[in-house]
C-alpha distance (Angstrom), angle and dihedral (degrees) to the residues before:
residue distance angle dihedral
X1 . . .
X2 3.82 . .
X3 3.79 104.6 .
X4 3.81 92.2 -175.1
X5 3.79 92.2 57.5
X6 3.82 91.8 51.5
X7 3.79 92.1 50.8
X8 3.81 99.3 37.1
X9 3.84 113.2 151.2
X10 3.81 91.5 13.0
X11 3.77 135.3 104.2
X12 3.77 116.4 -116.5
X13 3.80 131.0 -165.4
X14 3.79 125.0 -143.5
X15 3.78 124.0 -164.4
X16 3.80 95.1 165.2
X17 3.80 136.9 12.3
X18 3.82 140.1 160.7
X19 3.80 119.3 -124.9
X20 3.81 116.9 -152.2
X21 3.79 102.4 167.2
X22 3.76 139.6 18.9
X23 3.83 118.9 -149.4
X24 3.79 119.2 -167.4
X25 3.81 125.7 -167.6
X26 3.81 110.6 149.0
X27 3.81 95.8 173.8
X28 3.81 101.0 67.6
X29 3.80 105.7 103.5
X30 3.77 118.0 -134.5
X31 3.79 95.4 19.3
X32 3.80 133.0 85.4
X33 3.82 114.6 -93.7
X34 3.83 94.7 -133.1
X35 3.78 130.1 52.3
X36 3.80 123.1 -170.3
X37 3.81 111.1 -152.4
X38 3.80 107.4 -147.9
X39 3.80 135.5 -174.3
X40 3.79 122.8 -165.3
X41 3.76 146.7 136.8
X42 3.80 117.7 -85.0
X43 3.76 105.1 -171.2
X44 3.79 105.4 -47.8
X45 3.80 95.8 -25.2
X46 3.77 129.9 86.3
X47 3.78 112.1 -127.7
X48 3.77 140.9 -177.6
X49 3.77 123.5 -146.5
X50 3.78 141.2 163.9
X51 3.80 129.6 -127.5
X52 3.82 114.7 -159.5
X53 3.80 117.8 -149.9
X54 3.76 141.4 168.0
X55 3.82 119.3 -129.7
X56 3.82 94.3 -96.6
X57 3.80 91.9 50.4
X58 3.80 91.6 49.0
X59 3.79 91.0 50.7
X60 3.83 92.4 47.9
X61 3.80 90.8 48.0
X62 3.80 93.2 49.6
X63 3.83 92.9 43.2
X64 3.78 92.7 58.3
X65 3.78 101.2 37.7
X66 3.83 116.5 33.4
X67 3.78 140.3 46.8
X68 3.80 115.2 -79.9
X69 3.80 95.0 -121.3
X70 3.85 91.9 56.0
X71 3.80 89.9 48.4
X72 3.80 90.4 52.1
X73 3.83 91.9 51.4
X74 3.81 90.7 52.5
X75 3.83 92.1 44.6
X76 3.80 91.2 50.7
X77 3.81 92.0 51.1
X78 3.81 91.2 48.4
X79 3.81 92.5 48.4
X80 3.82 90.4 50.2
X81 3.80 88.1 54.1
X82 3.82 94.3 46.4
X83 3.82 91.1 51.1
X84 3.80 91.8 50.3
X85 3.80 128.7 79.0
X86 3.81 93.0 -115.4
X87 3.79 117.7 121.4
X88 3.80 97.1 -156.2
X89 3.78 137.4 20.4
X90 3.77 136.9 -169.5
X91 3.80 121.2 -161.0
X92 3.78 126.3 -169.4
X93 3.79 106.5 -141.8
X94 3.81 90.3 -155.2
X95 3.83 90.5 57.1
X96 3.79 93.3 41.5
X97 3.82 99.5 47.1
X98 3.80 101.8 16.9
X99 3.81 90.0 -119.3
X100 3.78 143.3 52.3
X101 3.79 111.8 -82.2
X102 3.80 110.1 -121.6
X103 3.77 113.8 -166.7
X104 3.78 113.7 -165.1
X105 3.76 143.9 147.1
X106 3.79 95.4 65.0
X107 3.75 140.6 106.8
X108 3.78 102.5 -138.6
X109 3.79 113.6 179.7
X110 3.79 113.3 -159.3
X111 3.77 139.5 175.1
X112 3.78 123.3 -142.4
X113 3.80 113.8 -113.6
X114 3.77 132.4 -175.2
X115 3.80 128.4 -130.5
X116 3.79 112.5 -161.4
X117 3.79 110.4 -139.2
X118 3.80 90.5 -164.4
X119 3.81 121.9 14.8
X120 3.82 93.0 -137.4
X121 3.80 95.0 50.5
X122 3.81 114.2 74.7
X123 3.81 94.9 172.9
X124 3.82 95.6 58.8
X125 3.76 106.2 66.3
X126 3.76 134.8 142.8
X127 3.79 112.1 -131.9
X128 3.79 118.9 -151.9
X129 3.79 138.5 170.7
X130 3.78 120.0 -115.8
X131 3.83 121.2 -167.5
X132 3.79 115.1 -114.0
X133 3.78 93.0 -161.6
X134 3.80 136.5 -6.4
């Protein structure tokens, strides 16, 4: 189920979500440099969705919702990537932390955004959530 497509053009609030992957691509103009790939239950259905963040938003989110030692592991991996010559990175949270990262205890207000995979194709878009305020 594509949760972004169901909620397109709407605001959506998160109080808890599970992060399975972290995608980083800071050189794509007009889009956030970090995408959290999440899997959760929405009603009775399992869904996958993406939350797009900048580095400050990621840090603020991690500062207020997870243990400090997990935040430091993620920060170290991100700094290794930023100091390298790589243009993109993909991190499995399960491999990095040895568990799924559950972020809870927050009131994250987001707005659904759309990432065009191909400029000429309006029907093939990737929907993602972008925080309005942290």
